[in-house]
C-alpha positions as CSV (number, residue, x, y, z in Angstrom):
1,M,-17.6,-51.5,24.8
2,K,-16.1,-48.4,26.5
3,K,-13.8,-47.9,23.4
4,L,-16.8,-48.3,21.1
5,F,-18.8,-45.8,23.1
6,L,-15.9,-43.3,23.0
7,V,-15.6,-43.6,19.2
8,L,-19.4,-43.2,18.8
9,T,-19.4,-40.1,21.1
10,I,-16.5,-38.5,19.1
11,A,-18.3,-39.3,15.8
12,I,-21.5,-37.7,17.0
13,M,-19.7,-34.6,18.3
14,A,-17.9,-34.3,14.9
15,V,-21.3,-34.3,13.1
16,L,-22.7,-31.7,15.4
17,I,-19.6,-29.4,14.9
18,A,-19.7,-30.0,11.1
19,T,-23.4,-29.0,10.9
20,G,-22.9,-25.9,13.2
21,C,-22.2,-23.7,10.2
22,S,-24.9,-25.0,7.9
23,S,-28.6,-24.8,7.5
24,S,-31.2,-26.4,5.2
25,T,-34.4,-24.8,4.0
26,G,-37.1,-25.1,1.4
27,G,-39.2,-28.1,0.3
28,S,-38.7,-31.7,1.2
29,G,-36.6,-34.1,-0.8
30,E,-33.0,-33.9,-2.1
31,V,-31.1,-30.7,-2.0
32,K,-31.2,-29.0,-5.4
33,V,-29.5,-25.7,-4.6
34,G,-26.3,-25.4,-2.7
35,I,-25.3,-22.0,-1.2
36,V,-21.8,-21.2,0.1
37,L,-21.3,-17.9,2.0
38,P,-17.9,-16.6,3.1
39,T,-18.3,-16.2,6.9
40,K,-20.7,-15.9,9.8
41,D,-18.5,-13.3,11.4
42,E,-20.0,-10.4,9.4
43,Q,-23.6,-9.4,9.9
44,R,-24.1,-8.9,6.2
45,W,-23.7,-12.7,5.4
46,V,-25.9,-13.7,8.4
47,Q,-28.6,-11.4,6.9
48,D,-28.1,-13.0,3.5
49,E,-28.6,-16.5,5.1
50,E,-32.0,-15.4,6.5
51,R,-33.0,-13.8,3.1
52,F,-32.1,-17.0,1.3
53,K,-34.2,-19.1,3.6
54,E,-37.2,-16.8,3.1
55,A,-36.7,-16.8,-0.7
56,I,-36.7,-20.6,-1.2
57,S,-39.3,-21.5,1.5
58,D,-42.2,-21.1,-0.9
59,S,-40.6,-23.1,-3.7
60,D,-40.8,-26.8,-4.5
61,Y,-37.0,-27.1,-4.0
62,S,-34.7,-27.5,-1.1
63,A,-31.4,-25.7,-0.4
64,E,-28.5,-26.1,1.9
65,I,-26.5,-23.1,3.1
66,L,-22.8,-23.6,4.3
67,F,-20.4,-21.0,5.6
68,S,-16.6,-21.0,4.8
69,Q,-15.5,-19.0,7.8
70,G,-13.0,-17.0,5.7
71,S,-11.1,-20.1,4.6
72,S,-10.7,-21.1,0.9
73,A,-9.9,-24.6,2.0
74,K,-13.2,-24.8,4.0
75,E,-15.0,-23.3,1.0
76,K,-13.7,-26.1,-1.3
77,E,-14.7,-28.6,1.3
78,N,-18.2,-27.1,1.4
79,V,-18.6,-27.2,-2.4
80,D,-17.5,-30.8,-2.5
81,T,-20.0,-31.6,0.2
82,L,-22.8,-30.0,-1.8
83,I,-21.7,-31.8,-5.0
84,S,-21.9,-35.1,-3.1
85,K,-25.5,-34.3,-2.2
86,G,-26.5,-34.0,-5.9
87,I,-27.1,-30.3,-6.2
88,D,-28.0,-28.9,-9.7
89,V,-27.2,-25.2,-8.9
90,L,-24.4,-23.8,-6.8
91,I,-24.6,-20.2,-5.5
92,I,-21.3,-19.1,-4.1
93,T,-19.7,-16.0,-2.6
94,P,-16.0,-16.7,-2.8
95,V,-13.6,-16.0,0.1
96,D,-10.9,-15.4,-2.5
97,G,-11.9,-14.8,-6.1
98,D,-8.9,-16.7,-7.6
99,S,-8.8,-19.6,-5.1
100,A,-12.5,-20.4,-5.6
101,G,-11.7,-21.4,-9.2
102,S,-10.7,-25.0,-8.3
103,A,-13.8,-25.5,-6.2
104,V,-16.3,-24.4,-8.9
105,E,-14.4,-26.3,-11.6
106,N,-15.2,-29.5,-9.6
107,A,-18.9,-28.4,-9.7
108,K,-18.8,-27.8,-13.4
109,K,-17.4,-31.3,-14.0
110,E,-20.7,-32.6,-12.5
111,D,-22.7,-30.3,-14.8
112,I,-23.7,-28.1,-11.9
113,T,-24.6,-24.5,-12.9
114,V,-22.4,-22.1,-11.0
115,I,-23.7,-18.7,-9.9
116,A,-21.2,-16.3,-8.4
117,Y,-23.1,-14.2,-5.8
118,D,-22.0,-10.7,-4.9
119,R,-18.3,-11.4,-5.6
120,L,-16.9,-12.5,-8.9
121,I,-14.9,-15.7,-9.2
122,T,-11.9,-14.9,-11.4
123,N,-9.6,-16.6,-13.9
124,T,-11.8,-19.6,-14.6
125,D,-14.4,-20.4,-17.2
126,A,-16.4,-22.5,-14.7
127,V,-18.7,-19.6,-13.8
128,D,-22.1,-19.5,-15.6
129,Y,-23.6,-16.4,-14.1
130,Y,-22.9,-13.5,-11.7
131,V,-25.5,-11.9,-9.5
132,T,-24.2,-8.6,-8.2
133,F,-24.8,-5.0,-7.3
134,D,-23.1,-2.5,-9.6
135,S,-19.8,-2.5,-7.6
136,V,-18.3,0.4,-9.6
137,A,-21.5,2.4,-8.8
138,V,-21.0,1.6,-5.1
139,G,-17.6,3.2,-5.1
140,E,-18.8,6.2,-7.1
141,A,-21.6,6.8,-4.6
142,Q,-19.2,6.6,-1.7
143,A,-16.8,9.1,-3.3
144,Q,-19.5,11.4,-4.5
145,Y,-20.8,11.8,-0.9
146,L,-17.3,12.8,0.2
147,V,-17.1,15.4,-2.6
148,N,-20.6,16.7,-1.8
149,H,-19.9,17.1,1.9
150,S,-16.4,18.5,1.9
151,E,-15.8,22.2,1.9
152,G,-13.0,24.3,0.5
153,S,-9.7,23.0,-0.9
154,G,-6.8,21.0,0.5
155,V,-9.1,18.7,2.4
156,P,-7.0,15.8,3.8
157,L,-8.3,12.5,2.2
158,Y,-7.8,9.2,3.9
159,L,-8.2,6.2,1.6
160,Y,-9.0,2.7,2.7
161,A,-9.8,-0.5,0.7
162,G,-11.4,-3.9,1.1
163,A,-9.6,-7.2,0.9
164,A,-6.9,-7.5,-1.8
165,T,-8.2,-11.0,-2.5
166,D,-11.7,-9.7,-3.3
167,N,-12.3,-8.6,-6.9
168,N,-15.1,-6.4,-5.6
169,A,-12.6,-4.3,-3.6
170,F,-11.0,-3.3,-6.9
171,L,-14.4,-2.5,-8.5
172,F,-15.3,-0.3,-5.4
173,F,-12.0,1.5,-5.6
174,E,-12.3,1.9,-9.3
175,G,-15.6,3.7,-8.9
176,A,-14.2,5.8,-6.0
177,W,-11.2,6.8,-8.1
178,N,-13.4,7.8,-11.0
179,V,-14.9,10.5,-8.8
180,L,-12.0,11.4,-6.5
181,Q,-9.2,11.6,-8.9
182,P,-10.4,14.8,-10.6
183,K,-10.9,16.4,-7.2
184,I,-7.4,15.4,-6.1
185,A,-6.0,16.9,-9.4
186,D,-7.8,20.2,-8.8
187,G,-6.7,20.5,-5.2
188,T,-10.0,19.8,-3.5
189,F,-8.5,16.8,-1.8
190,V,-4.9,16.0,-0.7
191,I,-4.1,12.4,-0.2
192,A,-3.0,11.9,3.4
193,N,-2.1,8.2,3.8
194,S,-1.0,6.5,0.6
195,S,2.3,7.1,-1.2
196,E,1.1,4.7,-3.9
197,A,-2.1,6.8,-4.6
198,E,0.0,10.0,-4.4
199,A,2.3,8.6,-7.1
200,L,-0.6,7.9,-9.4
201,K,-2.8,10.9,-8.6
202,D,-2.6,12.4,-12.1
203,K,-3.9,9.2,-13.8
204,T,-7.6,9.2,-14.5
205,E,-7.7,5.5,-15.2
206,L,-5.6,2.9,-13.4
207,S,-4.5,-0.4,-14.7
208,R,-5.2,-3.5,-12.5
209,E,-1.5,-3.5,-11.5
210,E,-1.5,0.1,-10.5
211,M,-4.7,-0.3,-8.6
212,S,-3.3,-3.3,-6.9
213,K,-0.4,-1.2,-5.5
214,I,-2.8,1.1,-3.9
215,V,-5.3,-1.5,-2.6
216,S,-2.4,-3.6,-1.2
217,Q,-1.2,-0.6,0.7
218,L,-4.6,0.4,2.0
219,T,-6.3,-3.0,2.5
220,T,-8.3,-3.6,5.6
221,G,-9.0,-7.2,4.7
222,W,-12.6,-6.3,5.5
223,D,-11.4,-6.7,9.1
224,P,-12.5,-4.0,11.6
225,N,-9.4,-4.6,13.8
226,E,-7.1,-4.3,10.8
227,A,-8.9,-1.1,9.8
228,K,-8.6,0.3,13.3
229,N,-4.9,-0.5,13.5
230,K,-4.2,1.0,10.1
231,A,-6.2,4.2,10.9
232,E,-4.2,4.6,14.2
233,T,-0.9,4.2,12.3
234,H,-2.0,6.8,9.7
235,L,-3.1,9.4,12.2
236,T,0.1,8.9,14.3
237,A,2.2,9.5,11.2
238,A,0.1,12.5,10.0
239,G,1.1,16.0,10.5
240,E,-1.3,18.6,11.8
241,D,-1.9,19.8,8.2
242,M,-3.4,16.4,7.5
243,K,-5.9,16.7,10.3
244,G,-8.7,19.3,10.9
245,D,-11.7,18.6,8.7
246,V,-11.0,15.4,6.8
247,A,-12.7,13.0,4.3
248,I,-12.4,9.3,4.7
249,L,-13.1,6.6,2.1
250,G,-14.4,3.8,4.3
251,P,-14.6,0.5,2.5
252,N,-17.7,-1.0,4.2
253,D,-19.8,-0.5,7.3
254,D,-17.8,-2.7,9.7
255,T,-14.5,-1.2,8.8
256,A,-16.0,2.3,8.6
257,R,-17.2,2.2,12.2
258,A,-13.7,1.1,13.4
259,I,-12.0,3.8,11.4
260,A,-14.6,6.4,12.6
261,D,-13.9,5.5,16.2
262,V,-10.2,6.2,15.7
263,F,-10.8,9.5,14.0
264,S,-13.4,10.7,16.5
265,A,-10.9,10.1,19.3
266,E,-8.1,12.1,17.7
267,S,-8.1,15.6,19.1
268,G,-6.5,17.0,16.0
269,V,-9.5,16.0,13.9
270,T,-12.2,18.6,14.1
271,S,-14.7,16.8,11.8
272,Y,-14.8,13.9,9.4
273,V,-17.0,12.6,6.6
274,I,-16.8,8.9,6.1
275,S,-18.4,6.5,3.7
276,G,-19.6,2.9,4.2
277,Q,-21.7,0.3,2.5
278,D,-24.0,-2.6,3.3
279,A,-26.5,-0.8,5.6
280,T,-25.7,-3.0,8.6
281,K,-27.8,-2.3,11.7
282,A,-24.8,-1.1,13.7
283,S,-23.9,1.4,11.0
284,I,-27.5,2.6,10.7
285,Q,-27.3,3.4,14.4
286,Y,-23.9,5.2,13.8
287,I,-25.5,7.3,11.1
288,I,-28.4,8.2,13.3
289,D,-25.8,9.1,16.0
290,D,-23.7,11.2,13.6
291,K,-20.8,8.8,14.0
292,Q,-20.8,7.5,10.4
293,S,-21.8,9.8,7.5
294,M,-23.4,7.5,5.0
295,T,-23.7,4.0,3.8
296,V,-24.5,2.5,0.3
297,F,-27.7,0.6,0.7
298,K,-27.5,-2.6,-1.3
299,D,-31.0,-4.2,-0.7
300,V,-30.0,-7.8,-0.1
301,R,-33.7,-8.7,-0.5
302,T,-33.3,-7.8,-4.2
303,L,-30.0,-9.5,-4.6
304,V,-31.1,-12.7,-3.0
305,K,-34.3,-12.7,-5.0
306,D,-32.3,-12.2,-8.2
307,A,-30.1,-15.2,-7.3
308,M,-32.9,-17.5,-6.3
309,D,-35.0,-16.5,-9.3
310,M,-32.0,-17.4,-11.5
311,A,-31.5,-20.7,-9.7
312,L,-35.2,-21.6,-9.9
313,T,-35.4,-20.6,-13.6
314,I,-32.4,-22.9,-14.3
315,L,-34.0,-25.8,-12.3
316,D,-37.2,-25.3,-14.4
317,G,-35.1,-25.8,-17.5
318,D,-35.2,-22.2,-18.7
319,K,-32.5,-19.6,-19.4
320,P,-32.3,-16.8,-16.8
321,E,-32.4,-13.1,-17.6
322,T,-29.2,-11.1,-17.5
323,T,-28.5,-7.3,-17.8
324,G,-24.7,-7.2,-18.5
325,S,-21.5,-9.1,-18.3
326,Y,-18.1,-9.0,-16.4
327,D,-14.7,-10.1,-17.6
328,N,-13.3,-12.4,-15.0
329,G,-9.9,-12.8,-16.6
330,S,-10.9,-16.0,-18.4
331,T,-14.4,-15.4,-19.8
332,E,-17.2,-12.9,-20.0
333,V,-19.6,-13.9,-17.3
334,P,-23.3,-13.0,-17.9
335,A,-24.6,-10.9,-15.0
336,K,-27.8,-9.7,-13.3
337,Q,-27.1,-6.3,-11.7
338,S,-29.1,-4.6,-8.9
339,D,-29.2,-0.9,-8.1
340,V,-27.7,0.8,-5.1
341,I,-28.9,3.7,-2.9
342,S,-26.9,6.3,-1.0
343,V,-28.2,6.6,2.5
344,D,-27.4,9.2,5.2
345,K,-29.3,10.7,8.1
346,D,-31.6,12.7,5.9
347,N,-33.2,9.6,4.1
348,V,-32.3,6.7,6.5
349,K,-35.9,6.4,7.8
350,A,-37.4,6.5,4.3
351,E,-35.0,4.0,2.7
352,I,-34.3,1.6,5.6
353,V,-37.3,1.7,7.9
354,D,-40.2,2.7,5.7
355,S,-39.1,0.1,3.2
356,E,-39.3,-2.5,6.0
357,Y,-35.7,-3.5,5.6
358,Y,-35.3,-3.0,9.4
359,D,-37.9,-2.2,12.1
360,A,-37.8,1.2,13.8
361,S,-37.7,-0.5,17.2
362,E,-34.2,-1.8,16.4
363,F,-32.8,1.8,16.7
364,T,-32.7,4.7,19.1
365,G,-33.0,8.4,18.3
366,L,-34.6,7.7,14.9
367,E,-36.7,10.7,13.9
């Protein structure tokens, strides 16, 4: 009996652990929509979880949300779990665009409609739709802010990138390069921390291979600790001529804050302009406190609504609306794109608080 009790106890604990990174929402009955998000360790995806719960709560369908915790293996396991529950639509943000291919191919074998959410799944034809912000426009907005808020010429430019496994990181960098390259060519900016970017500074358009060389050198992996370490290494190696008033391409809010902390602590840096994206609460506070210059506001409410509207349209037997397409290396994936907004201290209250994205009580010093 003791042995049986021990086995049962272990089994119950395993179930509790397994369900710790999942949640169900919506109407009663079998799960029709499966949602797989990349990690609970970034505020952005926790916010998305809450938005998805709100979006489906008024529908006649049920959804289950699972987190992959940065693991492609866990992601595949999550997809297989949802397949076994009989879902008809899979919404998935891949940890790694390439690695997610095998997971969604399993879903397609079961006639499940696959919607890539925010990040494109690459090199497979098992993706039906893509719901995204205009990622090139995000990078352009980040870079344009640096251009607009840098004075004179010869401004040291520090470049950072997202995860080299994330197709969006390349789209963000593509957009940034579109704006920054002419200003590097005319001497407004001087690249401070990338030999690969320096070698390609005269090229207005970069091939995927050329961009990969730069992104691989400057990747933060979307990890604030990696971003912090990279920034410290760059500043240690930089001469005094690469300090003073500087411009920094911060990949997203979490990494931007980490990079900003390093630059603010460097006595040789007199001022910095740094970009971000995602409008996380912590970075909105940093913007209010003049620690981060801007963020690209991607209203997750819009993106979640687009994804859920698409899923519900499919479940109702209709064809969803799309506004463009993306080449994922294997096929042209029909896409629904959402707009982005550049936010800094001047318009943060209007765009973030007055729009009821966040409540004013969540911040200090907001005017």
